[in-house]
N, C-alpha and C positions, 0 to 999 in steps of 0.2 A: 203699055205695061201690063205683064201678067195680072191677074184679078187677085192672087196672093201678095205680089209687092205693092200693087195699089191700096187693098185692104191696109198692110203694113205702115205705107206710106202716110195714109189719111189717119191712123191711129195715133201715131206718131206727132201727125202735125196738128192734131186738134186737142192732145194734150198738151203741147206745146203751146199752142193759143188760149188754152184754159189755162195756164200759168201765167200768162203774159195780161191775162183779164182779171187777176186777183189785185184786190187794193195793198197800196202800200203798208206792209208792216214791217217796222223796225227789228222786231224780233225775230223775222223769217224774212229777211232781204233776199230780193232776186240777183242772182250775180249770172252773166252770159260770159263763158269763158270761150274765146278762141285761140287760136295757135298759127304762126307763120311762120314757114321757114325762109329766110332772108340771105340772099347771097351777098357777100362782103366783097367788094374790087375797088381798085385805087387806077387811076389815070394810069394809061403808059405813057403818053406824050401830055407834056404841061398845054394846059387849056392857053388857048390865045388871047389876050386881053381887051376888052371891049375898044374900038377904034371908032372915030365918026359916028358916034351913034349906033353902029352895029354891034348886034349883039355879039356877045362871047362866043369863042368857037371851040367846040370839046370835040376831040377825035373820037370816034366808036371803039377803039381798041381799048381794052381794059386787061388788068393783070387780076387774077382770082386772089382773093385773101382769106378765103373760108367761107364757113358760113353759122349761122345762127338760128335760132330758135326765139320767136318774140309771142310770148304769153299775153294777151288783152283780157283784162277781167272789167265787166262793166256792170255798173249796177244802174239800169237803164231808169228805174224810178226816182232815183237821185240825182244821175248826172256824173256819180263818181267815177273815175277811170283810174286802173292801175295797170303798168306794163311791166313784164319782168323778162330780161331777156337773158338767153341761157346759151352757152356755147355748143350744147347739141340737144337732140330731140330725141328723149327716150323715156321710157316709164318711170324713171327714177325720178328726172326733170317734172315730169307732170306730177307725180307724187310731191315733189319738195313745192311746189307752186300751189298744191291743194291745202297741204299742210300750213305754208304762208295764212292763205285765203283764211281759214278755220281759225287758228290761232294767235295771227298777229292783225289781220285786217279786221277781222269781225269776231273776237274772243266773246263777247257778250252776247253776240245772237244764240237765242235756243234752237234755231234751225235755219240753215243758208238753202236757199232754194236754187239748184246749179242747172244752169241749160247750157249743154256743149253738144258738138257734134260727136261722130262715130269713129272717129280717129284712132286708130289701134291704140295708141299709148292712153287714150279716154279711157279707162277701165279701171273698177274696182281694184282687180288682182295688181295693179300698178301700187298701190300704197302698201301691199304686201309684200312686194319685191323690195320697197325700201326699208320698211318699220316692220317691229315685231307685231305678231298679230295683236295682242291687245291694243297697242298705240294705231295701228289700221282702223280698227274697230270703233276705236275712241272717234277719230277723223270720220270715219264713214255715218256714226250714229249722229254725226251734227249737220249731215247734208242730206238732203231731199232732190235727187239727180233724175234730170229729164232729156232724154237724149231727142234730136232733130231727126228725123228722117232719113235713112239713108238716100243721097241725091238731095237732100232738103236742107243743106246747109244754111240756105239764104234766110232760113227762119229763124236762127239765130243772130239777135242784135249785134252779139259782138262781132259778128261776119261784116255785115255792117261798117262797123266801125274800123276795118281794114283799112279802108281807104287811108285813114289817118295813119295807122301803123306803116302803110308802104310807102310814105311821103317820108321817112325817114332815111337820109342819103346815105350816109355814113354814119357807121358805130365807132366812137374814138375809143371807148374801155369797153371791156368785159370782165 
Protein backbone atom coordinates (compact mmCIF):
# COMPACT_ATOMS: atom_id res chain seq x y z
CA UNK A 1 0.00 0.00 0.00
CA UNK A 2 1.46 3.43 -0.93
CA UNK A 3 2.46 5.64 2.01
CA UNK A 4 -0.33 8.18 1.37
CA UNK A 5 -2.97 5.43 1.41
CA UNK A 6 -1.32 3.84 4.43
CA UNK A 7 -1.41 7.14 6.33
CA UNK A 8 -5.05 7.72 5.38
CA UNK A 9 -5.95 4.17 6.45
CA UNK A 10 -4.22 4.53 9.82
CA UNK A 11 -5.78 7.96 10.46
CA UNK A 12 -9.31 6.66 9.84
CA UNK A 13 -8.63 3.44 11.73
CA UNK A 14 -7.38 5.30 14.80
CA UNK A 15 -10.37 7.65 14.63
CA UNK A 16 -12.84 4.73 14.60
CA UNK A 17 -10.97 2.86 17.34
CA UNK A 18 -10.97 6.03 19.46
CA UNK A 19 -14.75 6.30 18.98
CA UNK A 20 -15.15 2.67 20.07
CA UNK A 21 -13.09 3.29 23.22
CA UNK A 22 -15.42 6.01 24.54
CA UNK A 23 -17.67 5.12 27.50
CA UNK A 24 -21.41 4.79 26.99
CA UNK A 25 -23.33 8.05 27.00
CA UNK A 26 -27.11 7.80 26.40
CA UNK A 27 -27.10 11.41 25.17
CA UNK A 28 -24.45 10.52 22.55
CA UNK A 29 -25.22 6.95 21.47
CA UNK A 30 -22.75 5.17 19.20
CA UNK A 31 -24.49 3.75 16.13
CA UNK A 32 -22.79 1.62 13.48
CA UNK A 33 -24.51 1.55 10.09
CA UNK A 34 -23.97 -0.95 7.31
CA UNK A 35 -25.83 -1.73 4.14
CA UNK A 36 -26.02 -4.96 2.18
CA UNK A 37 -27.54 -5.62 -1.22
CA UNK A 38 -29.57 -8.80 -1.15
CA UNK A 39 -30.61 -10.77 -4.23
CA UNK A 40 -34.09 -12.22 -3.87
CA UNK A 41 -34.88 -15.47 -5.64
CA UNK A 42 -37.33 -18.32 -5.72
CA UNK A 43 -36.88 -22.01 -6.42
CA UNK A 44 -37.50 -23.04 -10.04
CA UNK A 45 -38.01 -26.64 -8.99
CA UNK A 46 -39.96 -27.53 -5.87
CA UNK A 47 -37.61 -28.95 -3.20
CA UNK A 48 -37.91 -32.69 -2.57
CA UNK A 49 -39.21 -33.49 0.91
CA UNK A 50 -37.22 -35.34 3.56
CA UNK A 51 -37.36 -39.13 3.10
CA UNK A 52 -35.95 -41.83 5.34
CA UNK A 53 -33.91 -39.38 7.41
CA UNK A 54 -32.13 -38.01 4.33
CA UNK A 55 -31.93 -34.22 4.08
CA UNK A 56 -34.34 -32.22 1.97
CA UNK A 57 -32.98 -31.82 -1.57
CA UNK A 58 -32.95 -28.37 -3.14
CA UNK A 59 -32.13 -27.77 -6.80
CA UNK A 60 -29.42 -25.23 -7.61
CA UNK A 61 -31.55 -23.41 -10.20
CA UNK A 62 -33.43 -20.35 -9.08
CA UNK A 63 -35.51 -17.56 -10.53
CA UNK A 64 -34.43 -13.99 -9.83
CA UNK A 65 -37.04 -11.93 -8.05
CA UNK A 66 -35.14 -8.64 -7.93
CA UNK A 67 -32.96 -7.22 -5.22
CA UNK A 68 -33.24 -5.03 -2.18
CA UNK A 69 -31.01 -3.15 0.19
CA UNK A 70 -30.82 -4.09 3.86
CA UNK A 71 -29.66 -1.40 6.28
CA UNK A 72 -28.36 -2.60 9.63
CA UNK A 73 -28.12 -0.10 12.50
CA UNK A 74 -26.40 -1.38 15.62
CA UNK A 75 -25.80 0.29 18.96
CA UNK A 76 -22.93 -1.93 20.12
CA UNK A 77 -22.76 -0.67 23.70
CA UNK A 78 -26.39 -1.60 24.42
CA UNK A 79 -26.93 -4.41 21.92
CA UNK A 80 -29.86 -2.67 20.23
CA UNK A 81 -30.24 -3.53 16.54
CA UNK A 82 -32.51 -2.14 13.85
CA UNK A 83 -33.01 -3.37 10.30
CA UNK A 84 -34.57 -1.40 7.46
CA UNK A 85 -35.28 -3.10 4.11
CA UNK A 86 -35.53 -0.92 1.01
CA UNK A 87 -36.37 -1.89 -2.58
CA UNK A 88 -33.47 0.21 -3.93
CA UNK A 89 -29.96 1.35 -2.96
CA UNK A 90 -29.89 5.08 -3.55
CA UNK A 91 -28.75 8.26 -1.82
CA UNK A 92 -32.41 8.97 -1.02
CA UNK A 93 -32.79 5.58 0.69
CA UNK A 94 -29.74 6.32 2.82
CA UNK A 95 -31.07 9.80 3.67
CA UNK A 96 -34.43 8.35 4.75
CA UNK A 97 -32.74 5.77 6.99
CA UNK A 98 -30.59 8.46 8.64
CA UNK A 99 -33.67 10.69 9.08
CA UNK A 100 -35.46 7.76 10.76
CA UNK A 101 -32.41 7.21 12.99
CA UNK A 102 -32.36 10.84 14.13
CA UNK A 103 -36.08 11.57 14.45
CA UNK A 104 -37.67 8.24 15.34
CA UNK A 105 -35.07 5.98 16.95
CA UNK A 106 -33.04 8.56 18.91
CA UNK A 107 -35.07 11.79 19.08
CA UNK A 108 -33.85 12.61 22.62
CA UNK A 109 -30.14 12.20 21.81
CA UNK A 110 -28.03 15.32 21.96
CA UNK A 111 -25.71 13.91 19.27
CA UNK A 112 -25.54 10.54 17.51
CA UNK A 113 -22.05 9.18 16.88
CA UNK A 114 -22.38 7.42 13.52
CA UNK A 115 -19.75 4.99 12.19
CA UNK A 116 -20.13 3.81 8.60
CA UNK A 117 -18.13 2.83 5.55
CA UNK A 118 -17.36 4.87 2.44
CA UNK A 119 -20.14 3.60 0.20
CA UNK A 120 -20.94 6.14 -2.52
CA UNK A 121 -24.40 6.86 -1.05
CA UNK A 122 -23.16 7.31 2.53
CA UNK A 123 -22.52 11.01 2.06
CA UNK A 124 -23.69 14.23 3.65
CA UNK A 125 -24.91 15.30 0.21
CA UNK A 126 -27.44 12.44 0.24
CA UNK A 127 -29.47 14.35 2.83
CA UNK A 128 -29.51 17.41 0.57
CA UNK A 129 -30.75 15.27 -2.32
CA UNK A 130 -33.79 14.24 -0.30
CA UNK A 131 -34.55 17.18 2.01
CA UNK A 132 -34.56 20.99 1.80
CA UNK A 133 -31.27 22.53 3.00
CA UNK A 134 -32.62 23.58 6.42
CA UNK A 135 -33.92 20.06 7.14
CA UNK A 136 -30.72 18.41 5.88
CA UNK A 137 -28.65 20.72 8.12
CA UNK A 138 -30.91 19.98 11.12
CA UNK A 139 -30.34 16.24 10.67
CA UNK A 140 -26.59 16.68 10.16
CA UNK A 141 -26.30 18.83 13.27
CA UNK A 142 -27.44 15.80 15.30
CA UNK A 143 -24.70 13.58 13.82
CA UNK A 144 -21.02 13.10 14.59
CA UNK A 145 -19.94 11.08 11.53
CA UNK A 146 -16.88 8.81 11.43
CA UNK A 147 -15.92 6.84 8.32
CA UNK A 148 -14.02 3.58 8.36
CA UNK A 149 -10.91 3.60 6.17
CA UNK A 150 -11.21 2.62 2.52
CA UNK A 151 -10.75 -1.16 2.37
CA UNK A 152 -11.33 -1.21 6.12
CA UNK A 153 -15.08 -1.70 6.42
CA UNK A 154 -14.25 -4.69 8.66
CA UNK A 155 -13.63 -2.06 11.37
CA UNK A 156 -17.36 -1.29 11.35
CA UNK A 157 -19.10 -3.35 14.03
CA UNK A 158 -22.24 -3.36 11.86
CA UNK A 159 -20.21 -5.07 9.11
CA UNK A 160 -19.58 -7.93 11.52
CA UNK A 161 -23.32 -8.22 12.10
CA UNK A 162 -23.87 -8.79 8.39
CA UNK A 163 -23.67 -12.49 9.14
CA UNK A 164 -27.06 -12.11 10.83
CA UNK A 165 -28.45 -10.11 7.93
CA UNK A 166 -27.19 -12.64 5.37
CA UNK A 167 -29.12 -15.41 7.09
CA UNK A 168 -32.37 -13.88 5.84
CA UNK A 169 -33.41 -16.41 3.20
CA UNK A 170 -36.53 -14.89 1.76
CA UNK A 171 -38.16 -11.55 2.26
CA UNK A 172 -41.92 -11.97 2.27
CA UNK A 173 -42.79 -8.28 1.94
CA UNK A 174 -41.28 -4.98 0.98
